[in-house]
C-alpha positions in Angstrom: 55.6 -56.2 -53.6 57.6 -54.8 -56.4 60.9 -53.0 -55.7 59.5 -49.9 -57.3 56.7 -49.7 -54.7 59.1 -50.4 -51.8 61.4 -47.7 -52.9 58.6 -45.1 -53.0 57.3 -46.0 -49.6 60.8 -45.6 -48.1 61.0 -42.1 -49.7 58.0 -40.8 -47.6 59.0 -38.3 -44.8 59.5 -40.2 -41.6 58.0 -37.4 -39.4 54.6 -37.4 -41.1 51.9 -38.4 -38.7 49.3 -41.0 -39.7 45.6 -40.4 -39.8 45.2 -42.1 -36.4 47.7 -39.7 -34.7 45.9 -36.6 -36.1 42.6 -37.8 -34.8 44.0 -38.4 -31.3 45.4 -34.8 -31.1 42.1 -33.3 -32.2 40.2 -35.3 -29.7 42.6 -34.2 -26.9 42.1 -30.5 -27.8 38.3 -30.9 -27.7 38.4 -32.5 -24.3 40.6 -29.7 -22.9 38.2 -27.0 -24.2 35.2 -28.9 -22.6 36.9 -28.9 -19.3 37.6 -25.1 -19.5 33.9 -24.4 -20.3 32.7 -26.5 -17.4 35.1 -24.8 -15.0 34.0 -21.3 -16.1 30.3 -22.3 -15.8 30.9 -23.5 -12.2 32.6 -20.2 -11.3 29.6 -18.2 -12.6 27.2 -20.4 -10.6 29.1 -19.8 -7.4 29.2 -16.0 -7.9 25.5 -15.9 -8.8 24.6 -18.0 -5.7 26.4 -15.5 -3.5 24.3 -12.6 -5.0 27.3 -10.8 -6.5 26.9 -9.4 -10.0 29.2 -11.5 -12.4 30.7 -8.5 -14.1 31.5 -6.8 -10.8 33.0 -9.9 -9.3 35.3 -10.5 -12.3 36.3 -6.8 -12.4 37.2 -6.9 -8.8 39.0 -10.2 -9.2 36.5 -11.9 -6.9 36.9 -9.5 -3.9 34.0 -8.9 -1.5 31.6 -6.0 -1.9 31.6 -3.3 0.8 29.0 -3.4 3.6 25.5 -2.3 2.7 23.0 -3.1 0.0 23.9 -3.5 -3.7 23.1 -0.5 -5.9 19.4 -0.7 -6.8 18.2 -0.6 -10.3 15.3 1.8 -11.2 12.1 0.5 -9.7 13.7 -2.0 -7.4 12.7 -2.0 -3.7 15.4 -0.5 -1.6 17.0 -2.1 1.5 18.7 -0.4 4.5 22.4 -0.2 4.6 24.0 -1.7 7.7 26.1 1.5 8.3 25.3 5.2 8.0 28.1 6.6 5.8 27.9 10.2 7.2 28.5 13.0 7.7 25.0 14.3 7.4 23.3 14.7 5.0 24.4 11.4 3.5 22.6 9.0 1.1 23.9 5.6 -0.1 22.8 6.3 -3.7 21.7 9.4 -5.7 18.2 9.4 -7.3 17.9 7.0 -10.2 15.3 7.0 -12.9 13.6 10.1 -11.5 14.4 13.8 -11.4 16.2 14.5 -8.1 17.5 18.0 -9.0 14.4 20.2 -9.3 12.7 18.8 -6.1 13.6 16.7 -3.1 11.2 14.0 -4.2 8.8 13.6 -7.2 5.3 15.0 -6.8 3.8 11.5 -7.3 3.0 9.0 -4.5 5.8 6.4 -4.1 4.9 2.7 -4.3 6.9 1.9 -1.2 8.6 3.9 1.6 11.2 2.3 3.8 12.5 4.2 6.9 16.0 3.2 8.3 17.0 4.4 11.7 20.6 4.7 12.9 22.0 4.9 16.4 25.4 6.3 15.8 26.6 4.8 12.6 24.9 1.5 13.0 21.5 0.4 11.7 19.2 0.2 14.7 15.9 -0.5 13.1 13.9 -0.4 9.8 10.2 -0.1 8.9 8.2 -0.1 5.7 5.5 2.6 6.1 2.0 1.1 5.8 0.1 4.3 4.8 0.2 8.1 4.4 2.4 7.9 1.3 0.2 10.5 -0.5 0.9 12.9 2.4 4.6 12.0 2.3 4.8 13.1 -1.3 2.9 16.3 -0.5 5.1 17.2 2.5 8.5 16.5 0.9 8.0 17.6 -2.7 7.5 21.3 -1.6 10.6 21.7 0.7 12.5 24.8 -0.4 16.0 24.5 -1.8 19.0 25.5 0.2 20.9 28.3 -1.6 24.7 27.9 -2.2 26.8 28.9 0.8 23.7 29.4 2.9 23.7 28.5 6.6 21.7 29.3 9.7 22.7 29.7 13.3 22.1 26.8 15.6 21.9 26.6 19.4 24.4 24.4 21.3 21.9 22.2 23.0 23.4 18.8 23.6 21.6 15.5 23.3 21.3 12.3 21.2 20.9 12.4 17.5 19.1 9.8 15.4 19.9 9.7 11.7 17.3 8.5 9.2 17.2 7.3 5.6 13.9 7.3 3.7 14.0 4.9 0.8 11.3 5.7 -1.8 10.5 3.4 -4.7 8.7 4.6 -7.8 7.6 2.7 -10.9 10.6 4.0 -12.8 13.2 4.9 -10.1 14.3 5.3 -6.5 15.2 8.1 -4.2 17.0 8.1 -0.8 16.2 11.0 1.5 18.5 11.8 4.5 17.2 13.4 7.6 18.0 13.6 11.3 16.3 14.3 14.6 18.8 16.4 16.5 18.3 18.6 19.5 19.0 21.8 17.5 17.0 20.9 14.4 19.9 22.1 12.4 20.6 19.0 10.1 19.7 19.6 6.5 17.4 17.3 4.5 18.8 16.0 1.2 18.5 13.4 -1.6 22.2 13.8 -2.6 21.3 16.3 -5.4 18.7 18.5 -3.8 19.2 19.9 -0.3 16.8 21.8 1.9 17.5 23.6 5.2 14.1 22.5 6.5 14.7 19.9 9.2 12.1 17.1 9.1 13.6 14.9 11.8 10.7 15.2 14.3 8.2 14.2 11.6 10.3 11.3 10.4 10.7 10.1 14.0 7.0 10.3 14.6 6.2 8.5 11.3 8.8 5.7 12.1 7.1 5.2 15.5 3.6 5.1 13.9 4.6 2.8 11.0 2.9 5.3 8.6 3.6 8.8 7.4 1.9 11.2 9.9 1.7 15.0 10.0 4.5 17.0 11.6 4.1 17.3 15.4 2.5 20.5 16.7 4.8 23.4 17.3 6.3 23.9 20.8 3.9 25.3 23.5 5.6 28.7 23.4 4.2 29.4 20.0 0.7 28.0 20.6 -0.7 31.5 21.1 0.7 32.6 17.7 -2.1 32.2 15.1 0.5 32.3 12.3 2.6 29.5 13.7 0.0 26.7 14.0 1.0 24.9 10.8 4.3 24.0 9.1 5.5 26.4 6.4 8.2 26.6 3.8 7.6 26.3 0.1 9.7 25.5 -3.0 10.2 28.8 -4.8 10.8 31.0 -1.8 14.5 30.8 -2.5 13.9 32.8 -5.8 11.1 35.1 -4.7 10.1 36.5 -1.4 6.5 35.4 -2.2 6.3 32.6 -4.9 3.7 33.0 -7.6 0.0 32.6 -7.2 -0.9 32.8 -3.5 -4.7 32.6 -2.9 -4.8 34.5 0.4 -2.6 36.0 3.1 -3.0 35.9 6.9 -1.4 38.8 8.7 -0.5 38.6 12.4 0.8 41.7 14.3 2.6 41.1 17.5 4.9 42.9 20.0 8.1 41.1 20.9 9.6 41.1 24.4 6.4 40.6 26.4 5.5 37.7 28.6 2.3 37.3 26.7 2.4 38.3 23.1 -0.8 39.9 21.8 -1.8 39.6 18.1 -4.0 41.4 15.7 -5.0 39.1 12.8 -6.5 39.7 9.4 -7.0 37.3 6.5 -7.2 38.8 3.0 -8.6 36.7 0.2 -9.4 39.2 -2.5 -7.1 41.0 -4.8 -6.3 43.6 -2.2 -3.1 41.8 -1.1 -1.6 41.7 -4.6 0.0 45.1 -4.0 1.7 43.6 -0.9 3.0 40.7 -2.9 4.4 43.1 -5.5 6.0 45.3 -2.9 7.7 42.3 -1.3 9.0 40.9 -4.6 10.3 44.2 -5.7 12.8 44.3 -2.8 16.5 43.6 -3.3 17.2 40.3 -1.6 20.1 38.1 -0.6 20.3 34.6 1.0 18.9 34.6 4.5 21.3 34.6 7.4 18.5 34.2 10.0 20.0 37.1 11.9 18.7 40.3 13.6 20.7 43.4 14.4 18.8 45.5 16.9 18.2 49.0 15.4 16.6 50.5 18.5 13.1 50.8 17.0 9.8 49.7 18.5 9.8 45.8 18.9 6.8 45.3 16.6 6.7 42.4 14.2 4.4 41.2 11.5 4.0 37.6 10.2 2.6 37.2 6.7 1.3 33.7 5.9 0.7 33.4 2.2 -1.4 30.3 1.4 -1.7 28.5 -1.9 -4.2 26.2 -3.6 -1.8 23.3 -3.2 1.2 22.8 -1.0 2.4 24.6 2.2 2.2 28.3 2.9 5.2 30.8 2.9 5.9 32.8 6.0 7.4 36.2 5.6 8.5 37.8 8.9 8.7 41.6 9.1 10.5 43.0 12.2 10.6 46.8 12.6 13.4 46.5 15.3 15.7 44.4 13.2 18.1 44.8 10.4 17.6 43.0 8.0 13.9 43.7 8.5 12.3 41.1 6.2 13.0 37.3 6.1 11.2 34.3 4.6 13.9 31.8 5.9 15.4 31.6 2.4 15.8 35.3 1.4 16.1 38.5 3.4 15.7 42.2 2.7 17.2 45.1 4.6 14.4 47.7 4.6 10.6 47.4 5.2 9.6 51.0 4.5 7.9 50.2 1.1 6.1 47.2 2.5 4.8 48.5 5.8 2.1 50.8 4.3 0.6 47.8 2.5 0.6 45.7 5.7 -1.1 48.4 7.8 -3.6 49.0 5.0 -4.6 45.4 5.0 -4.8 45.3 8.8 -7.1 48.4 8.7 -5.0 50.4 11.1 -4.2 53.2 8.7 -0.8 53.8 10.4 
């Protein structure tokens, strides 16, 4: 080798790595990256096997989810939570994929109805209803809305209370309905966005026992003689008008309060003759009902007006001559019945 070539080789920078060294470093980096990918994939597999959403597990730093079912996506079948979160009315999730603000439940029949029963706060049983879902939709979709700040007096009867959750699954969404069977029938019914003062606890309990949605139990024996109290009443819209639009008939029952046996005069009007009565009722100044009666010393005569509709439940308007306020449909009340009484007596045919 010539001296010139030797001199040039010696002039090369001593720290310069050869081709073999560079290849080894690149291979080491590739191996490290492969090990990181394999470790991350293994972590995802473990999380998925535990049924925990990956994004939620990473966001929580791998912490456990709280007790109860995961939040259901629209259309997914619901499952009962292990604990009732209370206080009543409580639902584990607001309506998803369906309108839960204008009605308690959609007017359509659900695909699936799950009833969860709770003794105290703990889940005591669950049952998927095998039938009657068309009736369930009919019964629950018409419940009237509770007005802001509205309440009603309750007795102080003691006894056990069973809380229920009804999980309804629709093609595009889900709704939870909270209800309770309590001795006072005072617990509201709610889906978390729409609340009604109508207590459906007895009907839910009967349906849970039957394994299918069944009609509400008959009224207590004390009202069996009352021809205007032989069917459930309460209709969406009665919180905005004493008589909601388009009734097809009215059944009028006249009774005298304070007797051992209450006597009734009854008349059903199905022609346009009751339209003036509807107009007179809806023209009254109203306020949210307090379900109260201040005795005014007048004769203890009362009238029950049952307005029926082509679809859905009737509306009951109670007119009590010895009470102030005198008129109540359980959502609204009006102080004075003087403009309404002539229309009632005309339809009854008494002329007085």
